C-alpha positions in Angstrom: 0.0 0.0 0.0 1.4 3.4 -0.9 -0.9 5.6 1.2 -4.1 5.9 3.0 -7.3 5.2 1.0 -8.7 8.2 -0.6 -12.4 8.6 -1.5 -13.4 8.7 -5.2 -14.4 12.4 -5.6 -15.8 11.6 -9.0 -18.3 9.0 -7.9 -21.6 10.4 -9.2 -23.6 9.1 -6.2 -21.2 10.4 -3.5 -19.9 13.6 -5.2 -22.4 15.9 -3.4 -21.4 14.4 -0.1 -17.7 15.2 -0.7 -18.4 18.6 -2.1 -20.4 19.5 1.1 -17.6 18.1 3.2 -15.1 20.4 1.4 -17.3 23.3 2.6 -17.3 21.8 6.1 -20.9 20.8 5.9 -22.5 17.4 6.4 -25.0 16.5 3.6 -27.2 13.5 3.3 -29.6 12.2 0.7 -33.3 12.6 1.3 -36.1 10.8 -0.5 -38.5 13.2 -2.1 -41.2 10.5 -2.0 -41.2 9.3 1.6 -38.9 11.9 3.3 -36.3 9.4 4.6 -32.8 10.8 5.2 -30.2 8.1 4.6 -26.5 7.3 4.4 -24.4 6.1 2.5 -25.4 7.7 -0.8 -27.1 5.4 -3.3 -29.3 5.6 -6.4 -32.6 4.5 -4.7 -34.3 5.2 -1.3 -33.7 2.2 1.0 -37.2 2.8 2.5 -39.5 3.0 -0.5 -37.1 2.4 -3.5 -37.9 5.7 -5.1 -35.3 7.2 -7.3 -36.5 10.8 -6.6 -33.7 11.9 -4.3 -32.3 15.2 -3.2 -29.5 16.4 -0.9 -29.9 18.3 2.3 -27.5 19.7 4.8 -28.0 18.1 8.2 -27.1 19.4 11.6 -24.0 17.2 12.1 -25.2 16.5 15.6 -25.9 13.1 17.0 -25.0 10.4 19.6 -22.4 7.7 19.9 -24.2 4.5 19.0 -21.2 2.3 19.6 -17.4 2.7 19.4 -14.0 1.0 19.6 -10.5 2.3 20.3 -7.9 1.0 17.8 -4.4 0.3 19.2 -2.8 -1.6 16.4 -1.8 -0.1 13.1 -3.2 -2.7 10.6 -2.0 -3.3 7.1 1.2 -1.2 7.1 3.1 1.5 8.9 1.2 4.3 7.2 -1.3 4.0 10.1 1.3 3.8 12.9 1.2 7.6 13.7 -2.6 7.5 14.1 -2.9 4.9 16.9 -4.6 4.9 19.2 -7.8 6.3 17.5 -11.5 5.9 18.1 -13.9 4.7 15.4 -17.6 5.1 16.2 -21.0 4.6 14.7 -22.8 7.9 15.1 -26.5 8.1 15.0 -27.3 11.5 13.6 -30.3 13.5 14.9 -31.9 13.2 11.4 -31.8 9.4 11.6 -29.0 7.9 9.6 -26.0 6.2 11.2 -22.5 6.7 9.9 -19.1 5.3 10.7 -16.5 8.0 11.6 -13.6 8.8 13.8 -14.1 10.6 17.1 -11.3 13.2 17.6 -10.0 14.7 20.8 -11.8 12.2 22.9 -11.2 11.5 26.5 -11.4 7.8 25.9 -11.5 7.0 29.5 -14.9 8.8 29.8 -16.3 8.2 26.3 -19.6 6.4 26.5 -22.3 5.1 24.3 -25.0 7.8 24.2 -22.5 10.8 24.4 -23.6 13.8 22.3 -21.3 14.6 19.4 -21.0 17.2 16.6 -19.3 17.0 13.2 -15.9 18.5 12.6 -13.8 18.3 9.5 -10.2 17.3 8.9 -8.7 18.8 5.8 -6.2 16.4 4.3 -3.3 17.3 2.0 -4.7 15.3 -0.9 -7.6 17.8 -1.2 -10.2 15.8 0.8 -12.1 17.0 3.9 -13.1 14.1 6.1 -16.1 14.4 8.4 -15.2 13.3 12.0 -16.9 13.9 15.3 -16.1 15.4 18.7 -17.9 15.0 22.0 -19.9 18.0 23.2 -20.7 18.6 26.8 
């Protein structure tokens, strides 16, 4: 492996997500037929199978649904500087769940149900990654 994975910014289904992230906004698809907000991006609503979809900016607020703290740099040494890090499933206030890192956590006190808000990490390869931080 020659570097960390990078999202495909040209993926038609996900491009609006990454464009919003570059503006430090969190955007999700919304079904125009049934109103369901969902993630990850796809061509059809997972609730009613409608193809009538639009994008909306969401609050970026939610709760920790589950998490783990990673202590081993898997695959190769490119990850060694990152450990330990926290990966969590965040349940957004709008409904969808998404996998993301939690940054600046006090891992000793991090708990399921903690309130979090989106923050963004600008990477040198031109990508802004949504992450979350605990809010008190």
